[in-house]
Each structure stands twice: as structure tokens, then as C-alpha cells.
DOFISE-344796 format. One line per field, with one value per residue (C-alpha): residue number from 1; residue in three letters; x, y, z negated. Coordinates in nm, 3 decimals, padded with zeros to 5 digits. Each point is the difference from the previous one (the first is absolute). Layout:
BEGIN
seq: NUM/...
type: ALA/...
c1: X/...
c2: Y/...
c3: Z/...
// end
This chain:
BEGIN
seq: 1/2/3/4/5/6/7/8/9/10/11/12/13/14/15/16/17/18/19/20/21/22/23/24/25/26/27/28/29/30/31/32/33/34/35/36/37/38/39/40/41/42
type: UNK/UNK/UNK/UNK/UNK/UNK/UNK/UNK/UNK/UNK/UNK/UNK/UNK/UNK/UNK/UNK/UNK/UNK/UNK/UNK/UNK/UNK/UNK/UNK/UNK/UNK/UNK/UNK/UNK/UNK/UNK/UNK/UNK/UNK/UNK/UNK/UNK/UNK/UNK/UNK/UNK/UNK
c1: 00.972/00.287/00.320/-00.027/00.169/00.336/-00.112/-00.004/-00.311/-00.126/-00.124/-00.353/00.044/00.144/-00.231/-00.156/00.227/00.138/00.276/00.338/-00.085/-00.253/00.116/00.024/-00.227/-00.292/00.022/00.090/-00.215/00.266/00.306/00.177/00.020/00.158/00.335/00.095/00.112/-00.365/-00.063/00.224/-00.199/-00.332
c2: -01.023/-00.257/00.110/-00.248/00.243/-00.183/-00.340/-00.105/-00.088/-00.180/00.193/-00.092/00.191/00.306/00.292/-00.052/00.275/-00.263/-00.146/00.130/-00.020/00.253/00.332/00.324/00.214/-00.247/-00.056/00.347/-00.048/-00.237/00.163/00.001/-00.379/00.032/00.104/00.166/-00.354/-00.099/00.269/-00.180/-00.302/00.166
c3: -00.835/-00.041/00.144/00.304/00.216/-00.109/00.142/00.349/00.154/00.308/00.303/-00.099/-00.322/00.153/00.003/-00.344/-00.140/-00.260/00.217/00.069/00.383/-00.017/00.132/-00.212/00.227/-00.005/-00.376/-00.105/-00.302/-00.137/00.155/-00.334/00.048/00.338/00.128/00.333/00.104/00.057/00.255/00.248/-00.027/00.126
// end
């Protein structure tokens, strides 16, 4: 999986677990690519 977590995505792309806007809890399988900052965007 490419490190797309560092890129900003449109709202339409959110929820695919490949965007920075995805939340940690919903995408726990790739939680290593996300920081605690993303949890506040849920």
C-alpha cells in the first residue's frame, strides 16, 4: 500500500483507509500510517 496517508484527499476519498482524513479507529489495520491528529477529524 502506498503511503498516501501523507497526502490530503477530498471528502469523497475519505473512508478508503488511504487518505489522511481517514480516522485511526476506522482504519486500525493501517494505524501505523496515521497519527493521533487524525482522530480529531472523525
